[in-house]
PASE-43489 format. One record per residue: residue number from 1; x, y, z of N, C-alpha, C in turn; residue in one letter. Coordinates in pm, whole numbers, plus 50000, padded with zeros to 5 digits. Example, Ala and Ser with C-alpha at 12.3 -4.5 7.8 and 13.67 -1.06 7.14 Angstrom:
NODE; resi; n.X; n.Y; n.Z; ca.X; ca.Y; ca.Z; c.X; c.Y; c.Z; resn
NODE; 1; 51319; 49431; 50780; 51230; 49550; 50780; 51320; 49670; 50780; A
NODE; 2; 51285; 49775; 50708; 51367; 49894; 50714; 51290; 50003; 50787; S
//
This chain:
NODE; resi; n.X; n.Y; n.Z; ca.X; ca.Y; ca.Z; c.X; c.Y; c.Z; resn
NODE; 1; 91324; 92607; 23352; 91321; 92513; 23479; 91213; 92564; 23594; M
NODE; 2; 91128; 92512; 23614; 90977; 92532; 23688; 91037; 92579; 23798; R
NODE; 3; 91108; 92486; 23902; 91153; 92490; 24026; 91260; 92631; 24026; A
NODE; 4; 91295; 92704; 23932; 91375; 92840; 23915; 91278; 92936; 23945; V
NODE; 5; 91134; 92920; 23915; 91040; 92988; 23981; 91010; 93012; 24058; A
NODE; 6; 90997; 92936; 24141; 90958; 92899; 24268; 91067; 92943; 24359; V
NODE; 7; 91205; 92920; 24309; 91254; 92982; 24360; 91330; 93147; 24369; G
NODE; 8; 91278; 93207; 24280; 91319; 93322; 24233; 91168; 93391; 24361; Q
NODE; 9; 91045; 93371; 24355; 90941; 93363; 24448; 91030; 93403; 24542; A
NODE; 10; 91017; 93235; 24598; 91093; 93272; 24696; 91226; 93340; 24778; E
NODE; 11; 91292; 93397; 24649; 91367; 93460; 24686; 91354; 93620; 24726; L
NODE; 12; 91245; 93676; 24682; 91195; 93806; 24681; 91126; 93796; 24876; K
NODE; 13; 91070; 93655; 24927; 91044; 93678; 25068; 91162; 93656; 25186; L
NODE; 14; 91217; 93582; 25075; 91371; 93583; 25126; 91410; 93701; 25226; F
NODE; 15; 91448; 93789; 25147; 91483; 93924; 25163; 91444; 94026; 25231; W
NODE; 16; 91329; 93986; 25234; 91197; 94070; 25369; 91226; 94022; 25450; R
NODE; 17; 91269; 93896; 25519; 91282; 93812; 25629; 91370; 93841; 25716; N
NODE; 18; 91393; 93946; 25849; 91462; 93988; 25873; 91594; 93848; 25943; R
NODE; 19; 91481; 93785; 25997; 91557; 93684; 26086; 91610; 93596; 26012; T
NODE; 20; 91515; 93576; 25886; 91645; 93440; 25784; 91793; 93559; 25738; A
NODE; 21; 91788; 93664; 25717; 91912; 93784; 25682; 91999; 93699; 25782; L
NODE; 22; 91933; 93745; 25932; 92028; 93744; 26044; 92139; 93608; 26012; F
NODE; 23; 92013; 93536; 26022; 92063; 93360; 26035; 92190; 93379; 25914; N
NODE; 24; 92138; 93358; 25830; 92239; 93354; 25704; 92337; 93463; 25686; S
NODE; 25; 92370; 93629; 25724; 92431; 93680; 25684; 92544; 93705; 25780; L
NODE; 26; 92497; 93699; 25891; 92565; 93799; 26006; 92582; 93700; 26116; L
NODE; 27; 92516; 93607; 26110; 92518; 93494; 26228; 92652; 93430; 26243; M
NODE; 28; 92698; 93349; 26082; 92852; 93312; 26082; 92998; 93406; 26092; P
NODE; 29; 92949; 93526; 26114; 93064; 93618; 26116; 93064; 93597; 26290; L
NODE; 30; 92948; 93574; 26365; 92968; 93615; 26526; 93047; 93504; 26512; L
NODE; 31; 93055; 93368; 26435; 93136; 93233; 26528; 93285; 93248; 26478; L
NODE; 32; 93343; 93373; 26414; 93435; 93374; 26361; 93562; 93380; 26507; V
NODE; 33; 93470; 93479; 26568; 93530; 93505; 26728; 93565; 93367; 26801; P
NODE; 34; 93479; 93285; 26825; 93484; 93142; 26867; 93549; 93034; 26826; V
NODE; 35; 93547; 93029; 26680; 93667; 93005; 26620; 93811; 93010; 26677; L
NODE; 36; 93813; 93129; 26638; 93965; 93169; 26689; 94009; 93123; 26804; I
NODE; 37; 93938; 93167; 26927; 93944; 93143; 27055; 94007; 92983; 27087; S
NODE; 38; 93932; 92873; 26994; 93961; 92756; 27001; 94053; 92753; 26933; V
NODE; 39; 94183; 92801; 26867; 94284; 92824; 26806; 94250; 92778; 26642; N
NODE; 40; 94116; 92820; 26589; 94129; 92760; 26418; 94209; 92908; 26384; A
NODE; 41; 94205; 92863; 26280; 94308; 92912; 26169; 94320; 92875; 26057; S
NODE; 42; 94312; 92916; 25924; 94400; 92836; 25826; 94236; 92792; 25768; G
NODE; 43; 94293; 92641; 25749; 94201; 92531; 25723; 94085; 92506; 25811; V
NODE; 44; 94134; 92489; 25936; 94021; 92491; 26050; 93950; 92595; 26008; P
NODE; 45; 93934; 92727; 26007; 93842; 92798; 26023; 93773; 92819; 25903; L
NODE; 46; 93794; 92750; 25774; 93732; 92778; 25669; 93640; 92630; 25663; V
NODE; 47; 93665; 92527; 25755; 93615; 92456; 25769; 93470; 92436; 25854; V
NODE; 48; 93508; 92519; 25958; 93396; 92569; 26076; 93289; 92661; 25996; G
NODE; 49; 93341; 92751; 25917; 93262; 92823; 25850; 93181; 92795; 25771; L
NODE; 50; 93230; 92692; 25695; 93107; 92611; 25565; 93057; 92498; 25697; V
NODE; 51; 93093; 92487; 25772; 92988; 92422; 25850; 92904; 92452; 25929; G
NODE; 52; 92889; 92610; 25911; 92789; 92721; 26032; 92737; 92747; 25906; F
NODE; 53; 92735; 92767; 25783; 92668; 92784; 25658; 92561; 92680; 25683; A
NODE; 54; 92642; 92575; 25669; 92513; 92425; 25637; 92445; 92458; 25769; L
NODE; 55; 92461; 92458; 25854; 92368; 92445; 25984; 92230; 92560; 25971; L
NODE; 56; 92323; 92648; 25994; 92218; 92759; 25966; 92213; 92847; 25845; M
NODE; 57; 92216; 92857; 25704; 92185; 92916; 25647; 92085; 92794; 25527; A
NODE; 58; 92102; 92644; 25596; 92082; 92601; 25506; 92004; 92521; 25561; V
NODE; 59; 92011; 92486; 25715; 91904; 92382; 25807; 91822; 92446; 25869; Y
NODE; 60; 91853; 92510; 25923; 91764; 92599; 26015; 91659; 92715; 25910; Y
NODE; 61; 91741; 92738; 25811; 91633; 92855; 25740; 91540; 92800; 25678; N
NODE; 62; 91560; 92680; 25631; 91490; 92582; 25561; 91395; 92534; 25636; L
NODE; 63; 91415; 92518; 25767; 91319; 92433; 25867; 91156; 92533; 25879; V
NODE; 64; 91218; 92656; 25900; 91111; 92790; 25918; 91067; 92840; 25765; T
NODE; 65; 91137; 92823; 25686; 91082; 92851; 25536; 91014; 92713; 25507; T
NODE; 66; 91023; 92573; 25483; 90900; 92475; 25463; 90792; 92510; 25535; F
NODE; 67; 90774; 92521; 25703; 90725; 92531; 25811; 90607; 92619; 25794; V
NODE; 68; 90630; 92774; 25763; 90625; 92926; 25687; 90473; 92872; 25552; A
NODE; 69; 90544; 92797; 25472; 90479; 92813; 25347; 90349; 92690; 25356; R
NODE; 70; 90420; 92618; 25401; 90281; 92502; 25458; 90158; 92555; 25550; R
NODE; 71; 90183; 92630; 25617; 90100; 92660; 25710; 90037; 92804; 25642; E
NODE; 72; 90063; 92834; 25517; 90030; 92985; 25498; 89957; 92899; 25378; E
NODE; 73; 89976; 92745; 25329; 89893; 92726; 25227; 89967; 92689; 25061; L
NODE; 74; 90131; 92761; 25117; 90190; 92801; 24947; 90190; 92650; 24921; V
NODE; 75; 90235; 92551; 24980; 90259; 92466; 24929; 90179; 92396; 24879; L
NODE; 76; 90056; 92398; 24931; 89945; 92316; 24897; 89844; 92385; 24773; K
NODE; 77; 89915; 92496; 24775; 89851; 92555; 24603; 89983; 92529; 24501; R
NODE; 78; 90098; 92521; 24512; 90152; 92477; 24442; 90117; 92320; 24376; L
NODE; 79; 90118; 92241; 24464; 90079; 92118; 24454; 89947; 92106; 24344; R
NODE; 80; 89899; 92199; 24364; 89805; 92200; 24251; 89834; 92196; 24179; V
NODE; 81; 89904; 92276; 24114; 89955; 92297; 24004; 90016; 92192; 23877; G
NODE; 82; 90141; 92237; 23795; 90160; 92146; 23716; 90321; 92057; 23793; E
NODE; 83; 90342; 92172; 23874; 90471; 92137; 23976; 90499; 91988; 24024; L
NODE; 84; 90624; 91931; 24003; 90640; 91785; 24076; 90656; 91865; 24265; T
NODE; 85; 90644; 91711; 24325; 90726; 91763; 24476; 90844; 91787; 24479; D
NODE; 86; 90931; 91749; 24374; 91057; 91741; 24401; 91082; 91925; 24365; P
NODE; 87; 91014; 91929; 24271; 91041; 92072; 24177; 91002; 92165; 24297; E
NODE; 88; 90883; 92167; 24387; 90833; 92258; 24479; 90937; 92266; 24581; I
NODE; 89; 90984; 92138; 24605; 91086; 92145; 24718; 91186; 92177; 24694; L
NODE; 90; 91252; 92144; 24575; 91391; 92249; 24482; 91360; 92388; 24514; V
NODE; 91; 91276; 92419; 24481; 91261; 92565; 24480; 91248; 92625; 24555; G
NODE; 92; 91137; 92576; 24692; 91163; 92640; 24806; 91335; 92653; 24870; A
NODE; 93; 91388; 92536; 24803; 91491; 92566; 24909; 91660; 92639; 24833; A
NODE; 94; 91568; 92629; 24761; 91740; 92746; 24632; 91777; 92865; 24730; L
NODE; 95; 91683; 92941; 24736; 91753; 93111; 24769; 91858; 93060; 24903; P
NODE; 96; 91807; 92932; 25005; 91899; 92935; 25124; 92022; 92875; 25066; S
NODE; 97; 92021; 92787; 24986; 92113; 92668; 24906; 92207; 92796; 24801; V
NODE; 98; 92142; 92874; 24731; 92242; 92931; 24678; 92340; 93010; 24776; V
NODE; 99; 92271; 93123; 24857; 92309; 93213; 24964; 92408; 93169; 25027; I
NODE; 100; 92385; 93018; 25040; 92493; 92970; 25177; 92626; 92953; 25062; S
NODE; 101; 92548; 92882; 24958; 92738; 92851; 24880; 92790; 92982; 24826; L
NODE; 102; 92737; 93105; 24787; 92836; 93226; 24819; 92847; 93254; 24942; G
NODE; 103; 92834; 93213; 25024; 92888; 93259; 25177; 93019; 93207; 25143; Q
NODE; 104; 92984; 93063; 25152; 93149; 92930; 25122; 93249; 92973; 25066; M
NODE; 105; 93175; 93095; 24937; 93339; 93130; 24815; 93365; 93208; 24932; V
NODE; 106; 93316; 93289; 24993; 93344; 93435; 25054; 93440; 93405; 25141; L
NODE; 107; 93381; 93268; 25236; 93463; 93273; 25339; 93561; 93231; 25334; Y
NODE; 108; 93545; 93167; 25142; 93759; 93118; 25148; 93826; 93199; 25147; C
NODE; 109; 93762; 93337; 25059; 93861; 93401; 24975; 93941; 93464; 25088; V
NODE; 110; 93809; 93508; 25140; 93868; 93633; 25307; 93957; 93536; 25369; V
NODE; 111; 93906; 93436; 25429; 94040; 93322; 25514; 94167; 93289; 25432; V
NODE; 112; 94157; 93274; 25302; 94303; 93264; 25266; 94378; 93421; 25227; A
NODE; 113; 94285; 93485; 25208; 94379; 93606; 25218; 94491; 93686; 25305; V
NODE; 114; 94333; 93634; 25414; 94388; 93736; 25598; 94482; 93584; 25643; I
NODE; 115; 94495; 93499; 25619; 94562; 93343; 25689; 94679; 93359; 25602; T
NODE; 116; 94719; 93361; 25466; 94745; 93296; 25325; 94706; 93138; 25304; G
NODE; 117; 94611; 93083; 25358; 94613; 92925; 25351; 94630; 92872; 25218; V
NODE; 118; 94634; 92789; 25144; 94694; 92753; 25058; 94555; 92706; 24966; D
NODE; 119; 94593; 92626; 24846; 94435; 92632; 24766; 94444; 92456; 24799; L
NODE; 120; 94302; 92414; 24762; 94311; 92258; 24858; 94419; 92185; 24727; P
NODE; 121; 94480; 92088; 24802; 94513; 92011; 24623; 94403; 91890; 24635; S
NODE; 122; 94304; 91886; 24680; 94229; 91784; 24617; 94097; 91855; 24631; R
NODE; 123; 94092; 91936; 24534; 93932; 92017; 24527; 93837; 91959; 24530; P
NODE; 124; 93828; 91841; 24490; 93708; 91758; 24507; 93652; 91649; 24570; W
NODE; 125; 93728; 91676; 24686; 93649; 91640; 24797; 93609; 91747; 24886; F
NODE; 126; 93621; 91880; 24824; 93549; 92023; 24908; 93411; 91980; 24859; L
NODE; 127; 93401; 91981; 24691; 93294; 91974; 24613; 93220; 91882; 24644; L
NODE; 128; 93253; 91785; 24677; 93177; 91655; 24713; 93118; 91643; 24845; L
NODE; 129; 93211; 91746; 24996; 93164; 91774; 25072; 93073; 91907; 25095; G
NODE; 130; 93062; 91956; 25031; 93037; 92076; 25034; 92844; 92055; 24938; V
NODE; 131; 92917; 91966; 24836; 92704; 91915; 24802; 92623; 91812; 24856; L
NODE; 132; 92694; 91713; 24897; 92659; 91632; 25032; 92616; 91675; 25119; G
NODE; 133; 92648; 91778; 25187; 92645; 91884; 25250; 92469; 91922; 25250; G
NODE; 134; 92533; 92029; 25154; 92373; 92067; 25102; 92272; 91970; 25059; V
NODE; 135; 92284; 91865; 25044; 92176; 91744; 25014; 92146; 91714; 25084; A
NODE; 136; 92214; 91639; 25244; 92220; 91595; 25351; 92092; 91672; 25430; V
NODE; 137; 92124; 91853; 25454; 92037; 91966; 25533; 91933; 92014; 25504; F
NODE; 138; 91948; 92029; 25283; 91789; 92040; 25285; 91683; 91907; 25323; V
NODE; 139; 91733; 91779; 25324; 91659; 91683; 25379; 91624; 91673; 25499; L
NODE; 140; 91722; 91733; 25561; 91639; 91693; 25701; 91577; 91813; 25730; L
NODE; 141; 91611; 91911; 25673; 91552; 92025; 25726; 91366; 92010; 25669; A
NODE; 142; 91390; 91928; 25562; 91206; 91877; 25493; 91139; 91831; 25593; A
NODE; 143; 91229; 91712; 25643; 91231; 91620; 25722; 91172; 91678; 25937; A
NODE; 144; 91243; 91766; 25908; 91233; 91842; 26076; 91135; 91863; 26054; S
NODE; 145; 91045; 91973; 25937; 90936; 92050; 25938; 90792; 92010; 25970; S
NODE; 146; 90851; 91873; 25928; 90740; 91721; 25944; 90668; 91730; 26095; A
NODE; 147; 90780; 91732; 26210; 90740; 91784; 26344; 90731; 91934; 26423; F
NODE; 148; 90695; 92029; 26350; 90721; 92109; 26366; 90632; 92201; 26328; T
NODE; 149; 90556; 92267; 26402; 90360; 92299; 26416; 90407; 92455; 26361; R
NODE; 150; 90478; 92522; 26423; 90509; 92681; 26362; 90641; 92692; 26345; T
NODE; 151; 90612; 92846; 26287; 90734; 92903; 26276; 90819; 92921; 26417; V
NODE; 152; 90778; 92955; 26498; 90865; 92999; 26643; 90885; 92834; 26662; E
NODE; 153; 90818; 92718; 26662; 90877; 92594; 26703; 91020; 92544; 26635; M
NODE; 154; 91023; 92568; 26545; 91152; 92542; 26444; 91253; 92587; 26569; A
NODE; 155; 91295; 92650; 26615; 91376; 92665; 26725; 91393; 92552; 26874; Q
NODE; 156; 91269; 92498; 26819; 91306; 92439; 26943; 91304; 92247; 26871; V
NODE; 157; 91245; 92244; 26738; 91258; 92115; 26678; 91427; 92079; 26636; T
NODE; 158; 91447; 92202; 26623; 91567; 92235; 26528; 91716; 92184; 26570; S
NODE; 159; 91724; 92220; 26753; 91797; 92224; 26811; 91877; 92100; 26861; L
NODE; 160; 91817; 92000; 26859; 91868; 91838; 26852; 91968; 91880; 26755; P
NODE; 161; 91987; 91862; 26643; 92027; 91870; 26509; 92151; 91938; 26534; I
NODE; 162; 92151; 92107; 26554; 92184; 92210; 26573; 92302; 92148; 26638; L
NODE; 163; 92253; 92114; 26736; 92366; 92142; 26894; 92467; 91993; 26852; M
NODE; 164; 92423; 91916; 26811; 92467; 91800; 26839; 92563; 91785; 26724; A
NODE; 165; 92522; 91853; 26606; 92655; 91909; 26479; 92726; 92041; 26539; C
NODE; 166; 92740; 92100; 26635; 92807; 92215; 26643; 92885; 92202; 26695; L
NODE; 167; 92858; 92091; 26804; 92965; 92029; 26893; 92978; 91932; 26944; F
NODE; 168; 92978; 91816; 26818; 92967; 91699; 26752; 93060; 91653; 26646; G
NODE; 169; 93061; 91751; 26603; 93128; 91698; 26477; 93224; 91766; 26457; S
NODE; 170; 93311; 91828; 26539; 93432; 91837; 26520; 93468; 91975; 26455; G
NODE; 171; 93383; 92015; 26437; 93426; 92189; 26428; 93431; 92279; 26542; M
NODE; 172; 93409; 92298; 26648; 93450; 92364; 26770; 93595; 92318; 26838; M
NODE; 173; 93638; 92175; 26799; 93705; 92088; 26858; 93744; 91991; 26817; F
NODE; 174; 93887; 91906; 26777; 93867; 91759; 26747; 93831; 91679; 26796; P
NODE; 175; 93774; 91563; 26717; 93688; 91451; 26760; 93824; 91348; 26845; L
NODE; 176; 93976; 91409; 26808; 94051; 91330; 26875; 94119; 91326; 27026; S
NODE; 177; 94029; 91455; 27046; 94025; 91495; 27165; 93931; 91421; 27272; A
NODE; 178; 93871; 91363; 27210; 93758; 91257; 27268; 93782; 91133; 27334; L
NODE; 179; 93699; 91097; 27416; 93744; 90932; 27451; 93727; 90811; 27314; P
NODE; 180; 93758; 90758; 27246; 93787; 90673; 27128; 93641; 90595; 27155; D
NODE; 181; 93568; 90534; 27231; 93417; 90506; 27143; 93271; 90616; 27143; V
NODE; 182; 93365; 90764; 27206; 93258; 90854; 27194; 93304; 90919; 27020; L
NODE; 183; 93384; 90982; 26990; 93444; 91019; 26878; 93419; 90870; 26734; A
NODE; 184; 93441; 90754; 26809; 93362; 90684; 26685; 93229; 90733; 26673; K
NODE; 185; 93147; 90701; 26788; 92985; 90762; 26746; 92980; 90877; 26722; V
NODE; 186; 93048; 90961; 26733; 92990; 91131; 26669; 93066; 91146; 26511; L
NODE; 187; 93128; 91030; 26442; 93164; 91012; 26303; 93059; 91034; 26220; Q
NODE; 188; 92942; 90947; 26323; 92781; 90948; 26184; 92723; 91056; 26242; Y
NODE; 189; 92777; 91143; 26310; 92647; 91258; 26291; 92673; 91322; 26134; L
NODE; 190; 92542; 91412; 26088; 92545; 91393; 25966; 92663; 91491; 25892; P
NODE; 191; 92711; 91597; 26004; 92786; 91685; 25931; 92908; 91627; 25951; L
NODE; 192; 92954; 91526; 26058; 93076; 91486; 26070; 93145; 91465; 25938; T
NODE; 193; 93071; 91371; 25817; 93139; 91383; 25691; 93225; 91461; 25577; P
NODE; 194; 93116; 91572; 25649; 93098; 91652; 25573; 93250; 91733; 25601; V
NODE; 195; 93276; 91725; 25735; 93408; 91842; 25765; 93534; 91801; 25747; L
NODE; 196; 93480; 91639; 25739; 93603; 91521; 25708; 93650; 91555; 25545; Q
NODE; 197; 93541; 91542; 25473; 93576; 91549; 25323; 93687; 91692; 25326; L
NODE; 198; 93616; 91799; 25404; 93705; 91936; 25332; 93798; 91886; 25359; L
NODE; 199; 93803; 91874; 25515; 93968; 91850; 25561; 94060; 91777; 25455; N
NODE; 200; 94000; 91667; 25394; 94070; 91604; 25299; 94105; 91637; 25169; A
NODE; 201; 94027; 91726; 25182; 94096; 91848; 25033; 94237; 91946; 25000; A
NODE; 202; 94281; 91950; 25157; 94372; 92015; 25189; 94476; 91913; 25272; W
NODE; 203; 94438; 91841; 25331; 94556; 91715; 25353; 94477; 91561; 25372; A
NODE; 204; 94632; 91494; 25379; 94533; 91321; 25377; 94464; 91290; 25497; D
NODE; 205; 94373; 91197; 25459; 94273; 91228; 25526; 94154; 91108; 25516; G
NODE; 206; 94051; 91034; 25587; 93984; 90937; 25548; 93877; 90966; 25433; P
NODE; 207; 93842; 90862; 25326; 93776; 90937; 25188; 93651; 90875; 25212; V
NODE; 208; 93702; 90748; 25207; 93570; 90601; 25197; 93423; 90630; 25309; V
NODE; 209; 93524; 90662; 25405; 93380; 90634; 25479; 93344; 90731; 25491; K
NODE; 210; 93354; 90858; 25497; 93240; 90959; 25506; 93192; 90989; 25378; P
NODE; 211; 93218; 90975; 25248; 93154; 90971; 25129; 93010; 90847; 25172; L
NODE; 212; 93091; 90741; 25231; 92974; 90647; 25236; 92857; 90716; 25350; T
NODE; 213; 92947; 90739; 25473; 92849; 90790; 25557; 92700; 90884; 25522; V
NODE; 214; 92806; 91007; 25422; 92732; 91092; 25336; 92631; 91055; 25308; L
NODE; 215; 92667; 90936; 25190; 92553; 90874; 25104; 92436; 90765; 25179; A
NODE; 216; 92489; 90760; 25304; 92335; 90697; 25390; 92262; 90775; 25452; V
NODE; 217; 92293; 90858; 25502; 92223; 90970; 25482; 92180; 91080; 25407; W
NODE; 218; 92202; 91048; 25295; 92099; 91112; 25183; 92038; 91028; 25188; I
NODE; 219; 92004; 90921; 25202; 91952; 90766; 25144; 91861; 90792; 25247; V
NODE; 220; 91840; 90835; 25453; 91777; 90844; 25499; 91703; 90962; 25477; L
NODE; 221; 91772; 91008; 25480; 91650; 91182; 25460; 91542; 91162; 25346; G
NODE; 222; 91605; 91135; 25224; 91515; 91089; 25145; 91352; 90993; 25162; T
NODE; 223; 91425; 90884; 25261; 91317; 90822; 25304; 91226; 90903; 25381; Y
NODE; 224; 91348; 91000; 25489; 91230; 91051; 25562; 91130; 91172; 25537; A
NODE; 225; 91180; 91240; 25435; 91116; 91307; 25384; 90986; 91261; 25322; V
NODE; 226; 91024; 91156; 25237; 90866; 91102; 25160; 90760; 90979; 25253; R
NODE; 227; 90838; 90992; 25342; 90720; 90931; 25449; 90659; 91062; 25544; K
NODE; 228; 90737; 91144; 25563; 90681; 91227; 25703; 90662; 91402; 25661; W
NODE; 229; 90708; 91397; 25519; 90651; 91513; 25514; 90518; 91588; 25473; F
NODE; 230; 90477; 91688; 25541; 90325; 91744; 25544; 90318; 91830; 25419; R
NODE; 231; 90202; 91840; 25366; 90201; 92008; 25265; 90101; 92007; 25321; W
NODE; 232; 89966; 91989; 25414; 89908; 92065; 25458; 89949; 92091; 25581; D
NODE; 233; 89857; 92205; 25614; 89867; 92279; 25748; 89823; 92209; 25851; P
NODE; 234; 89927; 92204; 25965; 89894; 92157; 26083; 89858; 92228; 26193; R
NODE; 235; 89728; 92257; 26165; 89614; 92328; 26245; 89506; 92234; 26321; R
//
């Protein structure tokens, strides 16, 4: 697959990027004490770490990746060849996605060993949540890159989604602790349905609504990428 060849080249650049390595490999570990301080253990700890991996290893890293490759004319050169637009985007996203999935597996294993959490009784919801979350945040990263002039500006343009998802999706504290009206609104954030599906893998919980919201975000993200994604530098 031609996208894999692009991904292999991107992976070499990824290992040379200290910022990307820090965000992907070390930043999630710094979240563990924070989650423990808010009484997250077992399943909530796994769910929180998976959500954070989606935000940092997938979303934020890919915003900077898409912007950097665009400004370096890499995307434009690749587009001149035989690669299709989806293949270029998938190839550029591949290293971040693979590394984030590896992190998620590692988190589940480590937390299971330390806390003794049971295996999910409905693992298909875990799979749907992770894959759906990866799709949504890859698309959101590509869309966000259209409004980001430089790699440095990614810290600003990505902040609204990062902060909204970090503090409003139930990762740091349960939505049930918030007023009902606010909790209902926050259920429509892109990370909220992912976390709800992850929780549903271990315990009974809503699945139809999270799946629907996730599907809507994928449709909206696809539309946004097709409409606004930029292949040429914004100089």
